N, C-alpha and C positions, 0 to 999 in steps of 0.2 A: 502494500500500498503505501502510495506516494505521501509525502511527507506536508504537511498544510504551509500555504505560503506563507512567507513572513508578513507581517500585517504592520505599515507603518502609516503613521497620522501625521499630514503636515500641517504646520498650526504656527501661529503670530499672529501679529497686531493688523489691522485692515490694512490692505494695499501696500503690502511689503514685496511682492511677488511667489504669492506660492501657488497660485496657478500657474504662473509662467514659468516655475521649477519643475512642476509635473508636464509640461509639453515638452519643455529640453528634455527631461529625462525619458520620456515617453517617444519622443520625433514625433509627436502628434500637433501638429497646426492647428488644431480645432478645437482640442478640448479646453471643455470650459469657458469662461469667458476672463479676458484681459483690456483692462481698459484702466486711465489714468483717475476714475472716481474709486472713490474709498466704500469697501465692502460691498464690492461687485460679486462675491461669491454668498451665495444667502443659503445654501442647503451641502450638507457633506457628499462628494462626487467622488467616484474610486476609477480607480485606473491600474491594470497591471500589466508586471513585466514579465514575459514570459520566459522560459529555457526548454529547450527543444518542446516547444507548442504545450508546453505544461506551465499553470500559473506559477510563477515563481516569489515574486513580490509583489504585493498588493499595496497602493500607496492612494493614501484617503486625503481629498484635499477639504479643507474644513473651512467656515465663515471666521471671518477677523474677530478678534477680542476686541470688544468695542469700551466694556467699562468694566477693565480689569480691578481699579478701586475699590469701585462699588460690589463686587465678587468675592474681593479677599475680605472686604469686612465681613461681606454674610457670613463665609466660611468659617471665619473667625468666631463668630459670634455662636455659630454651629458647635464649633469644638469645645469652647466653654461650657455651653450650656447642657449639653448632653455627656461632656466630660469623654470624650472619643478623642483619637487623633486624626491628625490630618487625614489620611487615606478615606477612612470612615468617615468623614464629615462631607468629605466629596461623595461619597457612594450616596449618603444619606438627602445631597441636595439632590443628586438623581431620580431618588426614588419617589419623591415627593412633589409633585407639579407644584404645587402653593410656593414652595422655598421658590421655586425659577421665576417665579414673578419679575418682570423685567430684564431678563439673563437668559431670554429664549436662544440667542445667540450662542452665549459661552455656556449653557448647557449642550448644545449640540457638540461643541469642540471637546468640554469635558469626557461626555459620552464615549465620543470616539477615542479620544487617549484613552480610557478605563477598557477599551475594545482593542486597543493594540499593544503589539512587541514591543513599540519602542515611537519614537516622533522625531521630525525633522523641525526646529525652530526657527521658521525663516526670517529674518532681521534685513530690510532695508537699511545698508549700511552707509547712506547717504544722511540718514537720520542721526540726529541728538539725543545721548542717551537719556531718556526720561524716567520720570517715576513710573508712569504707564507701562514702562517697559521690564522695571523692576519687578512692578507686581504680577506682570504674567509671567516672570520666571519663578516666581516665588509657587505662584498658584500651579503650574505646569511642573514643578520640582516636586510637589507633593502627592502627583498621582503616581509615585512609584514604579515609574516606566524609563528607561534610559532615552535620555534627550540630547542630539546632536544639533549642535547653533550652525546655521547654514548663511555665512555672511553675503548677500546677494547686492549687483550690479557694483561691486567692487571695481572694474574696469571705470567706473565713472571718476571724473577727477573730485568730486566734492565727499568721495567716500570718505568715512571715518574708520576706516577699518582699525588702528591700534587702539582707538578708545573706545570701542566694543569688544577687541581680545581684551585688553585690559579689565574693562565692567566686568565680563564674563568671567574671567579670571576671580574672580573677588565672590561671585556667587558657585564657586567652583566648578564650575565648565571651561574645563581646560583643553577639552578635544574642540575642536573648531575647524570648519572649514570655508573657504572663501570659492565661491562659486557664480559667475555672473550667468545669468538666462538670455541675454541680449547678447553678449560674444562668445558661441561655445569652444570651450575649453575641454579638450579629449583628456590631458593630465589632471585637469580639475576634477574631473567625473571619475575617473579612476582613484582620487584622493577622497572624494566623496562618499565610496564605498568603501575604502579602504577604512575609514574613520569610522563608520557605522559597523566594521566586521570588528573594531577593538573594543566597543561598547558592547555585542550581540554576538559573541563567540559560539553560543549555540547556532547559530546561524551561518559561521564562516563559511562553511562549505560552498551554500547557495552564493554569497557573497562572491567570494572567490572566482565562481563560475559566471556570475553574472560582468564582472571585469573581465576575463576573459573573451566570453562570449560577445561585448562592445567591441572588442580589441578585433575580432573576427570580422563583424559587421562593418565594422569600419574598414578595414581592408576590402572586404568585399563591395563596399558602394565605389571606391576609387576605381576598381577596378570595371565595375558595370560602368561606371559614369565614361572611364576610357574606352571600352567597347561602342557605345553611343557614340562618342566623337570619331571613333575608327570608322563606323558605320558610313557617317556623313562624309567623313572626306573621301572615301572608296567610291562613295556615288559620285560626288563632283568632280573629283580627278578624272573619272572616266567617262563622263558626260561629254557630247558633243552637238553642235548644231549645225548642221549642213546648209549651206547656201550658195548660190549661183554665183559665180566667180564677176558678170558683168550684169550683175543687178545689183547696185547700190540702196533702192529703198526695201530689196528682199534680206539685204545682209544685215540693215539698221534695227528691222522687223527683227530677225532670228536672233541679234544681240539682247535685245530687249527680252525675247523668250528665255535666252541664257540667264540673264541678269534673274528675271524672274523664278527659274525654275531654283539656281540657287538661293535666293534668299529665304522662299519657302521651302527648303530643304534644311538650311538653318534654323526656320523658325521652330521647324519639325523637332530640330536636335532640342534646342532650348526647351520647350514642352514638355519632352520626355526626360530631360535632366532635373527640371522644376520638378516634375510627377515622382520621378526616382528618388529625388532627397526629401521628398514627401512637404515640398512648398506650394503655393499656390503662384500663378504666372503674374499677379497684382502686386505681390510682394517688394518687386524689386524696381529699382530704378540707380542706374550710374550715371557718374558725370562722364565718365570711360567710355562706359558701354549704355548708352540709353537704352531703357527697355520702357515703354509705356504700354499696360496689358500685356506684357509679357511679348512686346516685339521690339526686334532691333530698332531703337532709334537713328544711330549713325548708320548710313548709305555703306555696304560692304564694297561698292565698286568707287568709292570715290578715294582722290589720293589722300583727303588728311583722314579717311580713317585706317588708310596704311600708315599714314606718316605718325599716327597717334600710337603703334606699335613700334616705332622705330624701323619700317618695313617699307627698303627702295626698292624699285624697280629699275632705276634708271633716270635720267632727267627728262627724257622721251615720254616716257612712260605717265612720269608722274604728272606732264603738263598736256597729255593726250586726250582726245575724247573718249580714248578707251582706257582709261586707267584700270588695271586690274585684270586686263584681258589678255590672252597671246591668240595669235591665227596660227595654226598648224594645218601644214601641209597633209593631206592625206597619204605621201609616198615619206617614208624615211623619218618623220616625224619630226620636221622642220618646224622650230617655232620662233617667231617673232615678237618682240615687244611690241606692246600695244600702243604704240605713239601714234598712228596714223588717225584723222578724224574718218568717221563712215565713208564718205565718200571717195576718201583715198584706199579702201581696204585694196582695191585689186592691185591697185600699182605697188603696194609695200609688200603682195605675196610675191609679187613678179620682180622686184628689185632683189627679195632676198635669195629670188630662185636663179639671178641673173650667173653666179659663179659655177652653177648645175649645168647652165645649158638652156637651150628652147628644150629640150628632151623633157625637163623637168615640168615647166609648163604645160606641156603637152599631157604630160600624164594626169596630168589634175582631171583633165575632161571636163574643164567647165567649172570643177568642185573645190569649194574650200569649206574647211572645218573653223568652227570656233570654240574654244575652249578656255577652260581658268586656268590661268598661269602659276608657276611655281608660288609667287609671291601672294596671291590671294588666297591659294590652299594655305600658305603658312598662316594666313592672319585669320583664316577660319579657323583652325586648331590653335591660335592664341587665343582667341575669343572665348571660345568653348571651355579651354583648361580654367582661365581667368573666372570664369562663372562658377565651375566646379570648384575652384578655389574659396570664394564669397562664400557658397554655399554650405561648403564644408565647416566654416566658421563662424557659422550664421544658429543662434540658439532659435528654439522653435518658438519662442516668447517674444521675438524682435518684432515692433511694431514699425519701425521707419525702415522704409524701402532700402536695401543695402546698397553701399557705396564701396564701390571697389579698391583697394589697397595700390601705392604705385607698384608693390612685388607683385600684385596678379599681372599687369602687364608688362611684367619686365620680359627681358630677352628669356628662352629655353639657355639653360645649360648646353654649350657645344657640343657634347656627344650626343645626347639627344635631338638636337635642332638639326644635326647633319645625320644620325639615323634616320629621322623623318622624311628630311627632303631625297635621300635616297628610297626609300620605300615608296615617296609618293612619284618620283620618275618611272617607278617600273609600272603603276598603276593609272600613269595617263593614256595607256592605249588599251586599256581593259574595257571599252567599251558595255563588253557583254557581263560584267561585275556590277554597272552604274544601275540604280533603279529609278532614277531620274525621267529616265525618258518611258517605262513600263512600270510605275509604281506597285502594281499589283503580283508583278512577276515575283516565283516563289523559286531561290537559288538551290539550287540541288548538286551547284559544284563546289566541290571542296575546298577549290582554289582560291575563293574567295574569303572562308570562313578561316583558310591559313592565314591571308594578307592579312584580316581582322586582328588576328590574333596576336598577329608579329607587330602590329600596327600599335594594337594596347597596350604591348610591352613595353615601349617608347612612351606613348603616350604618361601612363601609370606614374613613371619617373618624376614628371613635373609636378606630380600632386600634392 
């Protein structure tokens, strides 16, 4: 018979981030209600952490303690009048509804405390230590349950972490963990479970397993993200649009079709990454990579977009009307930088082929292919990995839209960057592997899967 799950009450004053902590620990952006208004949680809500599909830890989000001074006075009166200890006074308070008059929220908190194995006491580290906090700790400490204080919002410049640690030490609470629910800290989460383990040694095996499981899930999330990005790069690298060499209007229309197809593919990748990390498309907006309702705001094909990531394709390509694109001859894989205006496409192809003689131009049989060039593929890879880095460090309780740090858009390390370019160069002529032209096509060839694995091996090194 499986052991009963560890029951943990999440308690504290109103509006300290109790629901936020649960969202981050459970990776559930929709758990409960989070806002800046006090007393958002009015009832006890539960969430469960699973191990191998079985409940391991049950976390109970409780209402905020609103009148700790009044409650402490009532409990002290009960203890004196009935000649009982603190724990029995609390049990009497919970057993007699008449004693709970005016303390409905506090009664819910104490009832869950007494039904739990332990508690996490959540503190907004930006708050000053006040008498209400001292009263709360006095009451909760009398419930005869292990309590681990959690200092929330420690990444905020206004946090008073040292003042809180000093106060908690004065009430004999020396096991304290700093854990910001807005900026996810993988080490902070491990530390939280490790501190819980010191207070609840009977549940050490479960807590150790949770730490190991969280690490495995994190690595699996990075790998799955890399595979999503690799799929995008294979689809875009192999995609080509054929146009008549003597029809500038058709070439311009084909160019826009290519751009539209790549933009749609990138948006599909963004949507899948957000879903994979259990976030919503509307949660994100970045100055570097603007997103509005989940869509990239920066034009993938603009010279400015390339420049934001420090990517250059040569002076002509940076100023040309086709920045970010290349024109590939159908034979020999000849590629030109996209420097020409649309009306000069044919001249550009002919000029590049001049050194090979007239027979190359004839072999084109009047058809030119438009493909995405290496610089644009590099940009696609960098944009997606930047998003993944931002999602990996974002807590699921964050209310502001994510803003990417400068490190997110920095150049890749030389090794992975070189390996990526080499792999993509071999994919540029695998049109049979691209799903952009035929979205519903089912891939049955093992070569594409192998290519995705090799690309993923490189991409995951940058996360």
